[in-house]
N, CA and C atoms as an extended XYZ file, in Angstrom:
243
Properties=species:S:1:pos:R:3:atomname:S:1:resname:S:1:resid:I:1 pbc="F F F"
N        16.567       21.245      -20.095 N   MET     1
C        15.887       21.082      -18.818 CA  MET     1
C        16.023       19.633      -18.371 C   MET     1
N        16.198       19.482      -17.082 N   ASN     2
C        16.335       18.127      -16.561 CA  ASN     2
C        14.971       17.539      -16.204 C   ASN     2
N        14.969       16.249      -15.900 N   ALA     3
C        13.719       15.531      -15.654 CA  ALA     3
C        13.023       16.020      -14.384 C   ALA     3
N        13.789       16.342      -13.334 N   LEU     4
C        13.181       16.812      -12.093 CA  LEU     4
C        12.437       18.135      -12.304 C   LEU     4
N        13.024       19.019      -13.064 N   LEU     5
C        12.381       20.303      -13.334 CA  LEU     5
C        11.100       20.112      -14.132 C   LEU     5
N        11.138       19.251      -15.146 N   LEU     6
C         9.937       19.003      -15.943 CA  LEU     6
C         8.833       18.354      -15.105 C   LEU     6
N         9.201       17.398      -14.263 N   ALA     7
C         8.209       16.741      -13.411 CA  ALA     7
C         7.629       17.725      -12.399 C   ALA     7
N         8.458       18.595      -11.860 N   SER     8
C         7.981       19.590      -10.901 CA  SER     8
C         7.029       20.587      -11.548 C   SER     8
N         7.367       21.037      -12.731 N   LEU     9
C         6.491       21.975      -13.425 CA  LEU     9
C         5.182       21.307      -13.831 C   LEU     9
N         5.238       20.027      -14.196 N   ALA    10
C         4.012       19.288      -14.511 CA  ALA    10
C         3.125       19.168      -13.271 C   ALA    10
N         3.740       18.924      -12.108 N   ALA    11
C         2.978       18.845      -10.860 CA  ALA    11
C         2.327       20.190      -10.555 C   ALA    11
N         3.031       21.283      -10.831 N   CYS    12
C         2.458       22.617      -10.621 CA  CYS    12
C         1.227       22.823      -11.492 C   CYS    12
N         1.335       22.449      -12.745 N   VAL    13
C         0.221       22.649      -13.673 CA  VAL    13
C        -0.970       21.780      -13.279 C   VAL    13
N        -0.720       20.511      -12.985 N   VAL    14
C        -1.808       19.600      -12.606 CA  VAL    14
C        -2.473       20.065      -11.311 C   VAL    14
N        -1.679       20.456      -10.322 N   GLY    15
C        -2.229       20.931       -9.061 CA  GLY    15
C        -3.040       22.201       -9.220 C   GLY    15
N        -2.562       23.114      -10.046 N   THR    16
C        -3.272       24.370      -10.263 CA  THR    16
C        -4.601       24.138      -10.972 C   THR    16
N        -4.584       23.300      -11.998 N   VAL    17
C        -5.825       22.995      -12.718 CA  VAL    17
C        -6.813       22.296      -11.788 C   VAL    17
N        -6.316       21.385      -10.977 N   SER    18
C        -7.179       20.673      -10.035 CA  SER    18
C        -7.809       21.637       -9.036 C   SER    18
N        -7.022       22.556       -8.519 N   ALA    19
C        -7.544       23.520       -7.537 CA  ALA    19
C        -8.553       24.472       -8.168 C   ALA    19
N        -8.339       24.848       -9.403 N   VAL    20
C        -9.255       25.770      -10.069 CA  VAL    20
C       -10.592       25.093      -10.358 C   VAL    20
N       -10.557       23.820      -10.717 N   LEU    21
C       -11.783       23.128      -11.099 CA  LEU    21
C       -12.644       22.692       -9.919 C   LEU    21
N       -12.084       22.634       -8.732 N   ARG    22
C       -12.863       22.233       -7.546 CA  ARG    22
C       -13.628       23.429       -6.999 C   ARG    22
N       -14.813       23.165       -6.480 N   ARG    23
C       -15.626       24.243       -5.928 CA  ARG    23
C       -15.570       24.288       -4.405 C   ARG    23
N       -15.487       23.129       -3.768 N   ASP    24
C       -15.444       23.070       -2.309 CA  ASP    24
C       -14.036       23.422       -1.828 C   ASP    24
N       -13.908       24.345       -0.874 N   PRO    25
C       -12.570       24.743       -0.415 CA  PRO    25
C       -11.746       23.581        0.149 C   PRO    25
N       -12.392       22.634        0.804 N   ILE    26
C       -11.638       21.506        1.358 CA  ILE    26
C       -11.107       20.613        0.243 C   ILE    26
N       -11.848       20.486       -0.844 N   GLN    27
C       -11.389       19.681       -1.973 CA  GLN    27
C       -10.276       20.372       -2.748 C   GLN    27
N       -10.117       21.676       -2.573 N   LYS    28
C        -9.030       22.400       -3.230 CA  LYS    28
C        -7.675       22.129       -2.574 C   LYS    28
N        -7.687       21.701       -1.331 N   LEU    29
C        -6.450       21.551       -0.570 CA  LEU    29
C        -5.432       20.610       -1.220 C   LEU    29
N        -5.807       19.415       -1.709 N   PRO    30
C        -4.794       18.568       -2.358 CA  PRO    30
C        -4.183       19.193       -3.609 C   PRO    30
N        -4.987       19.890       -4.391 N   GLY    31
C        -4.459       20.550       -5.581 CA  GLY    31
C        -3.482       21.664       -5.238 C   GLY    31
N        -3.819       22.438       -4.219 N   ILE    32
C        -2.926       23.509       -3.782 CA  ILE    32
C        -1.631       22.925       -3.240 C   ILE    32
N        -1.729       21.841       -2.469 N   ALA    33
C        -0.532       21.200       -1.926 CA  ALA    33
C         0.351       20.650       -3.046 C   ALA    33
N        -0.264       20.072       -4.080 N   LEU    34
C         0.508       19.551       -5.208 CA  LEU    34
C         1.209       20.675       -5.954 C   LEU    34
N         0.521       21.790       -6.145 N   ALA    35
C         1.136       22.931       -6.822 CA  ALA    35
C         2.298       23.494       -6.012 C   ALA    35
N         2.115       23.599       -4.692 N   LYS    36
C         3.199       24.114       -3.846 CA  LYS    36
C         4.392       23.164       -3.838 C   LYS    36
N         4.122       21.882       -3.784 N   SER    37
C         5.214       20.903       -3.799 CA  SER    37
C         5.963       20.936       -5.125 C   SER    37
N         5.231       21.121       -6.203 N   GLY    38
C         5.883       21.240       -7.504 CA  GLY    38
C         6.777       22.459       -7.588 C   GLY    38
N         6.340       23.558       -6.992 N   MET    39
C         7.176       24.759       -6.991 CA  MET    39
C         8.452       24.550       -6.188 C   MET    39
N         8.337       23.869       -5.065 N   ILE    40
C         9.525       23.595       -4.255 CA  ILE    40
C        10.484       22.686       -5.022 C   ILE    40
N         9.933       21.694       -5.712 N   GLY    41
C        10.774       20.815       -6.531 CA  GLY    41
C        11.462       21.560       -7.659 C   GLY    41
N        10.763       22.509       -8.276 N   ALA    42
C        11.362       23.297       -9.355 CA  ALA    42
C        12.492       24.175       -8.830 C   ALA    42
N        12.292       24.751       -7.662 N   VAL    43
C        13.346       25.581       -7.059 CA  VAL    43
C        14.554       24.716       -6.709 C   VAL    43
N        14.300       23.522       -6.179 N   ALA    44
C        15.408       22.614       -5.839 CA  ALA    44
C        16.123       22.132       -7.088 C   ALA    44
N        15.382       21.901       -8.178 N   ALA    45
C        16.000       21.447       -9.424 CA  ALA    45
C        16.942       22.495       -9.996 C   ALA    45
N        16.666       23.750       -9.728 N   GLU    46
C        17.541       24.823      -10.204 CA  GLU    46
C        18.750       25.036       -9.303 C   GLU    46
N        18.805       24.331       -8.178 N   GLY    47
C        19.984       24.393       -7.325 CA  GLY    47
C        19.877       25.311       -6.127 C   GLY    47
N        18.746       25.913       -5.915 N   TYR    48
C        18.560       26.813       -4.786 CA  TYR    48
C        18.003       26.030       -3.598 C   TYR    48
N        18.846       25.206       -3.002 N   LEU    49
C        18.387       24.301       -1.957 CA  LEU    49
C        18.005       25.044       -0.680 C   LEU    49
N        18.674       26.169       -0.386 N   ASP    50
C        18.306       26.932        0.803 CA  ASP    50
C        16.918       27.548        0.651 C   ASP    50
N        16.616       28.034       -0.533 N   VAL    51
C        15.297       28.592       -0.790 CA  VAL    51
C        14.237       27.485       -0.760 C   VAL    51
N        14.578       26.314       -1.292 N   ALA    52
C        13.645       25.186       -1.281 CA  ALA    52
C        13.358       24.731        0.148 C   ALA    52
N        14.375       24.720        0.996 N   ALA    53
C        14.173       24.330        2.391 CA  ALA    53
C        13.284       25.339        3.113 C   ALA    53
N        13.509       26.618        2.868 N   ALA    54
C        12.656       27.641        3.483 CA  ALA    54
C        11.231       27.536        2.957 C   ALA    54
N        11.079       27.269        1.681 N   GLY    55
C         9.747       27.104        1.096 CA  GLY    55
C         9.024       25.906        1.661 C   GLY    55
N         9.740       24.820        1.912 N   ALA    56
C         9.116       23.631        2.498 CA  ALA    56
C         8.637       23.914        3.915 C   ALA    56
N         9.421       24.666        4.672 N   ALA    57
C         8.995       25.023        6.034 CA  ALA    57
C         7.780       25.936        6.002 C   ALA    57
N         7.776       26.897        5.089 N   MET    58
C         6.638       27.808        4.996 CA  MET    58
C         5.399       27.118        4.435 C   MET    58
N         5.601       26.083        3.618 N   GLU    59
C         4.466       25.343        3.085 CA  GLU    59
C         3.683       24.662        4.196 C   GLU    59
N         4.390       24.082        5.143 N   ALA    60
C         3.718       23.417        6.260 CA  ALA    60
C         2.922       24.418        7.084 C   ALA    60
N         3.508       25.552        7.370 N   VAL    61
C         2.812       26.584        8.146 CA  VAL    61
C         1.621       27.121        7.355 C   VAL    61
N         1.796       27.325        6.070 N   GLY    62
C         0.711       27.822        5.236 CA  GLY    62
C        -0.448       26.846        5.147 C   GLY    62
N        -0.155       25.560        5.088 N   THR    63
C        -1.212       24.553        5.042 CA  THR    63
C        -2.005       24.544        6.339 C   THR    63
N        -1.328       24.661        7.462 N   ILE    64
C        -2.025       24.717        8.748 CA  ILE    64
C        -2.906       25.960        8.826 C   ILE    64
N        -2.382       27.097        8.383 N   MET    65
C        -3.171       28.333        8.401 CA  MET    65
C        -4.375       28.221        7.471 C   MET    65
N        -4.204       27.575        6.335 N   PHE    66
C        -5.305       27.384        5.395 CA  PHE    66
C        -6.397       26.519        6.010 C   PHE    66
N        -6.006       25.476        6.741 N   CYS    67
C        -6.988       24.610        7.408 CA  CYS    67
C        -7.745       25.378        8.489 C   CYS    67
N        -7.051       26.198        9.252 N   VAL    68
C        -7.715       27.019       10.266 CA  VAL    68
C        -8.698       27.985        9.597 C   VAL    68
N        -8.305       28.551        8.488 N   TYR    69
C        -9.172       29.443        7.725 CA  TYR    69
C       -10.434       28.712        7.263 C   TYR    69
N       -10.276       27.482        6.776 N   LEU    70
C       -11.432       26.705        6.326 CA  LEU    70
C       -12.371       26.386        7.485 C   LEU    70
N       -11.811       26.061        8.629 N   ILE    71
C       -12.643       25.790        9.808 CA  ILE    71
C       -13.419       27.043       10.194 C   ILE    71
N       -12.774       28.176       10.149 N   ARG    72
C       -13.432       29.438       10.501 CA  ARG    72
C       -14.557       29.753        9.518 C   ARG    72
N       -14.344       29.507        8.253 N   ILE    73
C       -15.383       29.743        7.253 CA  ILE    73
C       -16.600       28.867        7.530 C   ILE    73
N       -16.352       27.596        7.851 N   GLU    74
C       -17.468       26.684        8.135 CA  GLU    74
C       -18.222       27.127        9.391 C   GLU    74
N       -17.520       27.632       10.389 N   GLU    75
C       -18.188       28.130       11.610 CA  GLU    75
C       -19.074       29.333       11.297 C   GLU    75
N       -18.580       30.232       10.476 N   VAL    76
C       -19.348       31.421       10.105 CA  VAL    76
C       -20.571       31.019        9.287 C   VAL    76
N       -20.389       30.092        8.346 N   ARG    77
C       -21.511       29.647        7.524 CA  ARG    77
C       -22.586       28.961        8.361 C   ARG    77
N       -22.172       28.130        9.321 N   SER    78
C       -23.159       27.415       10.115 CA  SER    78
C       -23.861       28.332       11.115 C   SER    78
N       -23.202       29.392       11.540 N   HIS    79
C       -23.805       30.360       12.474 CA  HIS    79
C       -24.836       31.226       11.768 C   HIS    79
N       -24.610       31.501       10.493 N   GLY    80
C       -25.511       32.378        9.758 CA  GLY    80
C       -26.835       31.724        9.411 C   GLY    80
N       -26.905       30.431        9.432 N   GLU    81
C       -28.139       29.737        9.038 CA  GLU    81
C       -29.137       29.622       10.145 C   GLU    81
């Protein structure tokens, strides 16, 4: 295994553990982003650059959708009180 693959897989593990240990959804966002970035790096390290490029584009869209979801959750929570 090359160094890029090992570093990418380490980023996946660290990001996943970070996201699991956080309780607030907004605090989970950096861990999820780190895990997704590590996965893209692992795919690129294996030579699938077209898949990595598509994953990077979908990561940006997914992060925006996740933020909209978090805003909606906060609106629902504040309305219920």
